[in-house]
C-alpha positions in Angstrom: 101.4 91.2 107.8 99.9 94.0 110.0 98.3 96.9 108.2 96.8 100.0 109.7 93.6 100.6 107.8 91.3 103.6 107.8 87.8 102.5 106.8 85.2 105.0 105.8 81.7 103.5 105.6 78.4 105.1 106.8 76.3 101.9 106.6 76.3 100.6 110.2 75.9 96.9 109.4 78.4 96.8 106.6 80.9 98.9 108.6 80.7 96.5 111.5 81.1 93.5 109.3 84.1 94.8 107.4 85.8 96.0 110.6 85.4 92.7 112.3 86.5 90.7 109.3 89.6 92.8 108.8 90.6 92.7 112.4 90.1 88.9 112.4 92.6 88.9 109.6 95.1 90.6 111.9 94.8 94.2 110.5 94.3 97.2 112.8 91.2 99.1 111.7 89.8 102.5 112.5 86.3 103.0 111.3 84.8 106.4 110.4 81.3 107.2 109.2 81.8 110.7 107.9 84.3 112.3 105.5 85.3 115.1 107.8 86.2 112.5 110.5 88.7 111.0 108.1 90.3 114.4 107.4 90.8 115.0 111.1 92.2 111.5 111.8 94.7 111.7 108.8 96.2 114.9 110.3 96.9 113.0 113.5 98.0 109.6 112.3 99.4 107.7 109.3 97.7 104.7 107.8 98.9 102.0 105.4 95.6 101.8 103.5 92.4 103.7 103.0 89.1 101.9 102.3 86.6 104.6 101.4 82.9 104.3 100.5 82.1 107.1 98.0 78.6 108.0 99.2 79.1 109.2 102.7 78.0 112.4 104.6 79.9 115.7 104.7 82.4 114.9 102.0 82.2 112.0 99.7 85.0 109.5 99.2 86.0 111.0 95.8 86.3 114.6 97.2 88.1 113.2 100.3 90.8 111.4 98.3 91.2 114.4 96.1 91.9 116.5 99.2 94.3 114.0 100.6 96.2 113.7 97.3 96.4 117.5 97.1 98.1 117.4 100.5 100.6 115.0 99.1 99.2 112.0 100.9 100.1 109.0 98.8 98.6 106.3 101.0 97.1 103.5 98.9 93.3 103.8 98.6 90.5 101.5 97.6 86.9 102.6 96.9 83.7 100.7 97.6 80.5 102.2 96.1 77.0 101.5 95.0 77.7 103.6 92.0 78.3 101.3 89.0 78.4 103.8 86.1 81.6 104.0 84.1 82.0 107.7 84.9 82.0 107.1 88.7 84.5 104.2 88.3 86.7 106.3 86.1 86.6 109.2 88.6 87.6 106.8 91.3 90.8 105.9 89.6 91.5 109.4 88.5 91.3 110.4 92.2 94.2 108.1 92.9 92.6 104.9 94.0 94.2 101.6 93.0 91.0 99.6 93.1 87.2 99.9 93.0 84.6 97.4 94.4 81.0 97.7 93.3 78.3 97.1 95.9 76.8 94.7 96.7 79.8 92.5 97.2 80.9 89.6 99.4 83.1 91.0 102.3 85.7 88.4 101.5 86.2 90.1 98.2 87.7 93.1 100.0 90.3 90.8 101.6 91.2 89.4 98.3 91.7 92.9 96.8 93.8 93.9 99.8 96.0 90.8 99.7 96.6 91.3 95.9 97.9 94.8 96.5 100.0 94.1 99.6 101.9 91.1 98.2 105.3 90.1 99.6 106.8 92.6 97.2 104.9 95.4 98.9 104.7 94.2 102.4 105.8 96.4 105.3 109.1 95.3 106.8 109.4 95.7 110.6 112.8 96.2 112.2 112.6 97.3 115.8 110.8 100.7 116.0 110.9 101.0 112.3 108.6 100.0 109.5 109.8 100.1 105.9 107.6 100.2 102.8 109.8 98.7 100.0 107.5 99.6 97.2 107.5 103.3 98.1 111.0 103.2 99.7 109.8 105.1 102.8 111.0 104.4 106.3 108.6 105.0 109.2 109.7 105.6 112.8 106.8 105.3 115.2 104.4 106.0 112.3 106.2 109.0 111.0 108.2 109.0 107.8 112.0 109.6 108.2 113.7 111.8 105.7 116.7 110.2 104.1 118.9 111.3 101.2 119.1 109.5 97.9 122.1 107.5 98.7 121.0 106.5 102.2 117.6 105.5 100.8 119.2 103.2 98.3 121.4 101.6 100.9 118.5 101.2 103.3 116.5 99.4 100.7 119.2 96.9 100.2 119.6 96.3 103.9 115.9 96.2 104.7 115.1 93.7 101.9 118.0 91.5 103.0 117.8 91.5 106.8 120.1 88.9 108.3 122.0 88.4 105.0 125.3 89.9 103.9 124.9 92.4 101.1 127.9 92.3 98.8 130.1 95.5 98.6 129.6 95.5 94.8 125.8 95.8 95.2 126.2 98.5 97.8 128.6 100.5 95.6 125.9 100.8 93.0 124.0 103.2 95.4 126.9 105.6 95.4 127.5 108.6 93.1 131.3 108.1 93.3 131.9 104.5 94.3 134.9 103.7 96.5 135.6 101.8 99.7 136.0 105.0 101.6 132.8 106.5 100.2 130.9 103.3 101.1 132.2 103.4 104.7 131.1 107.0 105.1 127.7 106.4 103.6 127.0 103.3 105.7 128.2 105.1 108.9 126.0 108.0 108.1 123.0 105.7 107.7 123.8 104.0 111.0 124.1 107.3 112.8 120.7 108.5 111.4 118.8 105.3 112.1 120.8 103.4 114.8 120.1 100.2 112.9 122.4 97.3 113.7 124.4 97.3 110.4 127.7 95.4 110.7 130.7 95.3 108.5 131.8 91.9 107.2 135.4 92.5 106.3 136.3 92.2 102.6 132.8 91.0 101.8 130.1 93.6 102.5 127.7 94.7 105.2 124.7 93.1 107.0 121.7 94.4 108.8 121.5 92.0 111.7 118.2 90.5 112.7 116.1 93.2 114.3 
């Protein structure tokens, strides 16, 4: 699984080690050493995961994640820090992080924590120029989220989590407010027009999103 990770770590040796290890695992990593760098980069790009050290120059990791959450950035975040007091750990989770690693730690521990978060259930699904996050139900086109309505999002989830398989009409109907064959055809056609995904009708059975 390819993740785009933004790493914030001002310790040169540790930053180099973590970046090399994560890239060897197949992840794409951008490494910042100052909090303000991260703010600039997040305005320009989207990431799948933030790995933030707390004690960095300009703006510490806690303040940084607070600012990102205030800007409605819901990207999963993990803190690493030499602070081991309960108050700091609690603050980390209150800021919106899903995990906290206390220094010193074995670099491989970071890999374990990332893998545990991005399980098969939460993996990003790639289909052509699209990437889909099934846990958040967000579709990305060239890194930018695509806005879909409630019905289209529900249909998309069924198709993206069943690529190459036929989704039964009865399952698709559950995504509609007023289920009928005609309403389903309209909703699926609207999704196809919006995304240009290769969704095909299997007569009297259902629909399938063909292999991307």
